[in-house]
C-alpha positions in Angstrom: -94.7 58.9 -127.3 -97.7 60.8 -126.1 -95.6 63.6 -124.6 -93.4 63.9 -127.7 -96.5 64.2 -129.9 -98.1 66.9 -127.7 -94.8 68.8 -127.5 -94.5 68.7 -131.3 -98.1 70.0 -131.6 -97.5 72.9 -129.2 -94.3 73.8 -130.9 -96.0 73.9 -134.2 -98.5 76.4 -132.8 -96.1 78.5 -130.9 -93.5 78.7 -133.7 -95.7 79.3 -136.6 -93.4 82.0 -137.9 -90.6 79.5 -138.0 -92.5 77.5 -140.6 -93.3 80.5 -142.7 -91.4 81.4 -145.9 -88.1 83.2 -145.4 -89.3 86.3 -147.1 -92.2 86.7 -144.7 -90.0 86.2 -141.7 -87.6 88.8 -142.9 -90.3 91.4 -143.3 -91.7 90.8 -139.8 -88.2 91.0 -138.3 -87.6 94.4 -139.9 -90.7 95.9 -138.2 -89.0 95.6 -134.8 -87.3 98.5 -133.0 -83.8 97.3 -133.9 -81.7 99.8 -135.6 -80.2 99.2 -139.0 -76.8 98.5 -137.6 -78.1 96.1 -135.0 -80.2 94.3 -137.5 -77.1 93.7 -139.7 -75.5 92.0 -136.7 -78.5 89.8 -135.9 -79.5 88.9 -139.4 -76.7 86.3 -140.1 -77.6 84.5 -136.8 -81.3 84.3 -137.8 -80.4 83.0 -141.2 -78.6 80.0 -139.7 -82.0 78.6 -138.6 -83.8 79.1 -141.9 -85.5 76.0 -143.2 -84.9 75.4 -146.9 -87.9 76.7 -148.8 -88.9 76.2 -152.4 -91.6 77.6 -154.5 -93.1 74.1 -154.9 -93.2 73.2 -151.2 -93.8 75.6 -148.3 -94.4 74.5 -144.8 -96.9 76.5 -142.6 -99.3 75.9 -139.7 -102.1 75.0 -142.0 -100.2 71.9 -143.1 -98.7 71.0 -139.7 -101.8 71.3 -137.5 -103.9 68.6 -139.1 -101.0 66.1 -139.1 -100.3 66.8 -135.4 -104.0 66.5 -134.5 -104.2 63.2 -136.4 -101.2 61.8 -134.6 -102.8 62.6 -131.3 -105.8 60.5 -132.2 -103.7 57.3 -132.2 -101.9 58.0 -128.9 -103.1 55.9 -125.9 -104.9 58.2 -123.4 -103.8 56.2 -120.3 -101.4 53.6 -119.1 -104.1 51.0 -118.9 -104.8 51.3 -122.7 -101.2 50.4 -123.5 -101.7 47.1 -121.6 -104.9 46.0 -123.2 -104.1 42.3 -123.3 -103.5 42.0 -119.6 -106.7 44.0 -118.9 -108.7 41.6 -121.0 -107.2 38.6 -119.3 -107.9 40.2 -115.9 -111.5 40.9 -116.9 -112.0 37.3 -118.1 -110.5 36.0 -114.9 -112.8 38.1 -112.8 -115.8 37.1 -114.9 -115.0 33.4 -114.4 -114.6 34.0 -110.7 -118.1 35.6 -110.4 -119.8 33.2 -112.7 -118.5 30.2 -110.9 -119.8 31.6 -107.6 -123.3 32.1 -109.2 -123.3 28.6 -110.6 -122.3 27.1 -107.2 -125.2 28.9 -105.5 -127.6 27.7 -108.3 -126.4 24.1 -107.9 -126.8 24.2 -104.1 -130.3 25.7 -104.4 -131.2 22.9 -106.8 -129.9 20.3 -104.4 -131.8 21.9 -101.5 -135.1 21.8 -103.4 -134.5 18.3 -104.8 -133.5 16.4 -101.6 -136.5 14.7 -100.0 -137.2 11.3 -98.4 -138.1 8.6 -100.8 -136.6 10.2 -103.9 -136.8 8.3 -107.2 -133.7 7.1 -108.9 -134.1 9.8 -111.6 -134.1 12.5 -109.0 -131.1 11.1 -107.3 -129.3 11.1 -110.7 -130.2 14.8 -111.1 -128.8 15.3 -107.6 -125.5 13.7 -108.7 -125.4 15.9 -111.8 -126.0 19.1 -109.8 -123.3 18.1 -107.3 -120.8 17.5 -110.2 -121.6 21.0 -111.6 -121.0 22.4 -108.1 -117.7 20.7 -107.8 -116.4 21.9 -111.2 -117.5 25.4 -110.4 -115.8 25.3 -107.0 -112.5 24.3 -108.7 -113.0 27.2 -111.2 -113.6 29.5 -108.4 -110.4 28.4 -106.6 -108.2 28.7 -109.7 -109.6 32.1 -110.9 -109.3 33.4 -107.3 -105.7 32.3 -107.2 -104.8 34.2 -110.3 -106.8 37.3 -109.2 -104.8 37.2 -105.9 -101.2 36.8 -107.3 -101.5 38.4 -110.8 -104.4 40.8 -111.3 -105.2 42.1 -107.8 -103.2 43.9 -105.1 -100.7 41.1 -104.9 -100.0 38.3 -102.5 -98.1 40.4 -100.0 -101.2 42.6 -99.5 -103.6 39.7 -99.2 -101.4 37.5 -97.0 -101.3 40.3 -94.4 -105.1 40.9 -94.6 -106.9 39.0 -91.8 -110.2 39.1 -93.5 -108.7 37.4 -96.5 -107.9 34.4 -94.3 -111.4 34.5 -92.8 -112.6 34.1 -96.4 -110.2 31.3 -97.0 -111.5 29.5 -93.8 -115.0 30.0 -95.0 -114.0 28.3 -98.3 -112.3 25.5 -96.4 -115.5 24.9 -94.4 -117.6 25.0 -97.6 -115.4 22.5 -99.3 -115.3 20.2 -96.3 -119.0 20.3 -95.7 -119.7 19.5 -99.4 -117.9 16.1 -98.9 -120.9 14.7 -97.1 -123.6 15.2 -99.8 -121.0 14.4 -102.5 -119.9 11.1 -101.0 -123.4 10.1 -100.0 -124.8 10.8 -103.5 -122.0 8.8 -105.2 -122.6 5.9 -102.8 -126.3 5.9 -103.6 -125.7 6.3 -107.3 -123.4 3.2 -107.3 -126.0 1.3 -105.3 -128.7 2.3 -107.7 -126.8 0.5 -110.5 -127.0 -2.8 -108.4 -129.6 -4.4 -106.2 -128.7 -2.8 -102.9 -130.5 0.5 -103.5 -133.2 1.7 -101.2 -135.2 5.0 -101.1 -133.6 7.7 -99.0 -134.8 7.8 -95.4 -136.1 10.9 -93.7 -133.1 10.9 -91.3 -130.6 11.0 -94.2 -132.6 13.5 -96.2 -132.8 15.9 -93.2 -129.1 15.6 -92.6 -128.2 16.4 -96.2 -130.6 19.3 -96.1 -128.9 20.7 -93.0 -125.5 20.4 -94.6 -126.7 22.2 -97.8 -128.3 24.9 -95.7 -125.0 25.5 -93.9 -123.2 25.7 -97.3 -125.7 28.3 -98.6 -125.1 30.4 -95.4 -121.3 30.2 -96.0 -121.8 31.1 -99.7 -123.5 34.3 -98.6 -120.7 35.2 -96.2 -117.9 34.8 -98.7 -118.8 37.8 -100.9 -119.1 40.0 -97.8 -115.6 39.1 -96.6 -114.3 39.6 -100.1 -115.6 43.2 -100.2 -114.1 44.0 -96.8 -110.8 42.3 -97.7 -110.4 44.2 -101.0 -110.7 47.5 -99.1 -107.9 46.6 -96.7 -110.2 46.5 -93.6 -108.0 45.2 -90.7 -104.8 45.1 -92.7 -101.7 45.0 -90.5 -98.1 43.8 -90.7 -97.7 43.8 -86.9 -99.3 40.3 -86.7 -97.9 37.6 -88.9 -101.1 36.7 -90.6 -99.1 35.4 -93.6 -98.1 32.5 -91.3 -101.1 32.2 -89.0 -103.7 32.3 -91.9 -102.4 29.3 -93.8 -102.0 27.2 -90.6 -105.6 27.8 -89.5 -107.0 27.3 -93.0 -105.1 24.0 -93.4 -106.2 22.8 -90.0 -109.8 23.7 -90.7 -109.8 21.9 -94.1 -108.1 18.8 -92.7 -110.2 18.5 -89.6 -113.6 19.1 -91.1 -112.8 17.2 -94.3 -112.0 14.1 -92.2 -115.2 14.6 -90.1 -117.6 14.9 -93.0 -115.9 12.2 -95.0 -116.0 9.7 -92.2 -119.7 10.6 -91.5 -120.7 9.9 -95.1 -118.7 6.7 -95.3 -119.9 5.3 -92.0 -123.5 6.6 -92.1 -125.9 4.4 -90.2 -129.6 4.7 -89.7 -129.4 3.2 -86.3 -127.5 6.0 -84.7 
């Protein structure tokens, strides 16, 4: 549509004589160097292309140019403009991805500053709320990241052959597995607080939760770095089947560490 409109506009400028009244065109034609006999032979051919002209309505460049210029104003300037809906969805998906990452960092920082030996029940309730926000944000991060990978990014084929992509996924697996310890511990203590078996948090347990949260914050700082390298194709190769190796290592990491931290939280003992 854009090319057709531009072509029409250029033709309107280049063929201004074609839109002039027949009488004007005839006069300009007779000023050429053609002889009278040659002109008689050419004239019938020129008359075949005459546009019907009436005294009430004449067509010239002054009438055509504004219309052509106006039509250009409504033509998309790029291919991206013609797919505005998908661009908006892509932008919203990216925004949700970044926002969830920021919320996760904020929730972790709140947990880190809140955890201390001998916390009150109110503080531990705040800790459970922050951990819940962290979990919801992590799910949002995972879902938005999935759609950015398969729909609005470079495509699954590219990312599956990008080793740093799988490094990032392993970081995320470690992050999710490590978060099981403070999550399960907080839930256990929240349930105990509703009964008669609640006791203030010991220094040993508080230090262990702090160390896990510190590790989570360190991993959170590594994920954006790996994402920037990944998106630029650093290390991309098809010679090594990372599309097979990556999922295997990511799954093993999530399963192994998930079991470790879950068991530690469920079987925690102050005597060890």
